[in-house]
N, C-alpha and C positions, 0 to 999 in steps of 0.2 A: 550903504551900510554904516558910513561914518556918522550920519544923523542918528541912526539907531543906537550906536555906542554912546553918543553924546547924551541922548535921552536916558539910556540905561545907567549912566554914571550918576544921575541925580536921584535914583530910586532909593527910597527908604521904607516903602511898604509895597509888597507884591500881593495882589489879590487874585484868587483863582475861582472860577466857576467849577462845578463838579461834572455834571453829565456832559460828555463830549470833550472835556478838557482833561480832568483827572481820571475819567473812565472813557471807554470807547463810545459811550452814549447809549449802549444797550441797557434795558431794564429787565431784570430777572425777578420773578415772583415765585415763591414756593406755593404749594397747594393751600397752605394756611394763610397766604396773603403777605408773608414776610418778604420784604424787598432785599435783594442781594445785588452787590456791585463788585466789580473786580478792579482793584487799584494796582498800579505798577510800582514795584519796589524801587526801581531806579528813579522814577519821578519823585518818590518820597525822599530818597537820599539826596537828590538835588535840592529839594525844598529844605532839608535839614542843613545842608551846606550853606544855603542862602541865609537861613536863620543864624547859623554860627558866624557868618560874616557881618552880622549886625542889622540885617534887613528883616523887618517884621513881616509876618505872613497873616493873611486873612482869607477866609472862604465866604463867598456870598452866592447862595444858590436859591432858586425858586422852589425847589422841592424840599421835602422833609424826609429824612431817613436816619434810622439809628446807626446804620453802618457808616454814614458820613460823620456822625458824632464820634464814633469809635476811631475812625481814621484820623480825624483832627486831633483827638486826644493822644493817639499813638505818635503823632508828629509834633506834639507840643504846640498846636495852634489854638490859642485861646480866643481869637477873634473869628468866631464861627457864627454865621447868620444864615439860618435855613427858613424856608417858607417866605422868602422875600418877593413880593409881587412887583415892587418898584425898586430896582437895584440902584438907580441914580439917587433916590432919596437916602437909601442906606449908605451909599458911597459918600455922599455929602455929610451925613451924620458922623461917619467914621473919620473923615478928614477933620471935622470940627473937634471931635473927641480927642484925636491924637495931635492936633495942632499942626497938621500938614497941609501943604499946598498940593493941588492936583498934579502939578508937574513932578512931584516927588513920589508918584504912585505908578505902578504897573498894574494892568488888569488883563487877564487872559480869559476870554469868553469865546463862544463858538456859534451863537445864534442871534437872531434879531433882538431878543430880549436884552442882550448885552450891549447893543449899539449905543444907548445913551451914555453908559460909562466908558465904553471904548472911545467915544468921540470927545471926552473931556479929560481923560487921564493923561499922564505924561508919556507913557509907553503902552500902546495898544497892541495886544498880542492875540493871535488866533491860530487855529489848526487848519490843515489843508482840506478837511472835510466841511468846513464852514461854508455857508451860502456865499455866493459872489458878493453880495452887498456888504456882508460882514468883512470879507477880505479887503474890499476897497477902503474900509475905514481903519484897517489895522496898519500899524507901522511895520510889523513883522509877522509873517506867516511861517510857522515851524515847518520843517521838513518831515519830522516825525508826526504820526497821527495822534489824535487825542487818546489818552489812556495807554499809549504805547511809546512813551518817551518824549512827548511834546513838552510837558512841564519841565523835565530834566534839561532839555535843550535850551529853553528860555532862562532857566535858572543859571546854567553855565554861561549863557550870553551875558547876563547881568553881572555875574561874578568876574568874567573876563573883562568887561568894560570898566569895572571898578578896581581891577588889579588885584583881586582876592582869590581867584581860581586856584593859582598855584599853591597858596597857603592852605587852602581847603583840601587839596590833594596830597600835599607834602607828607602828612602823617602815614599815608599808605605806601610811601616810597622810601621810608627809613630803612636802613640796612637791617637785614634779617640775620640774627645770630642763631647758630644751631647748637 
């Protein structure tokens, strides 16, 4: 676990996949063909705390969905890349654009399409439902499942490693006056 905290201390950009990470991986379609996804509010709050501590957030996903665009907007994530066939190419472009080294990035993915990025980022994260090959290339496998607290768990891990978790929680622990 010490190695994971050392890696997490260096993170300046946290990148998340969507299906299977920010959702449980289920795809819902209405009769009219509209795609629906369920996002976890605690995952979202963890991501906001990460942003508030100075870590940039990005989403890289191979699918396209208006609800993902809405979720990113709701969370203030301006680095949103949908319909990405080669996530490693987009990852490298993003590093170049932001002037970051791969060691300063965390990536959370859940399937084989995520392996190229998981294998070269500074902190590779996945969910318990991921295939075994993905788990073998992850530095950390969350206890919480995808779409059910996994993102929150890894956000808090990074905040704790960087010594900013208490500061993010402190406003909620201020004395209440009646």
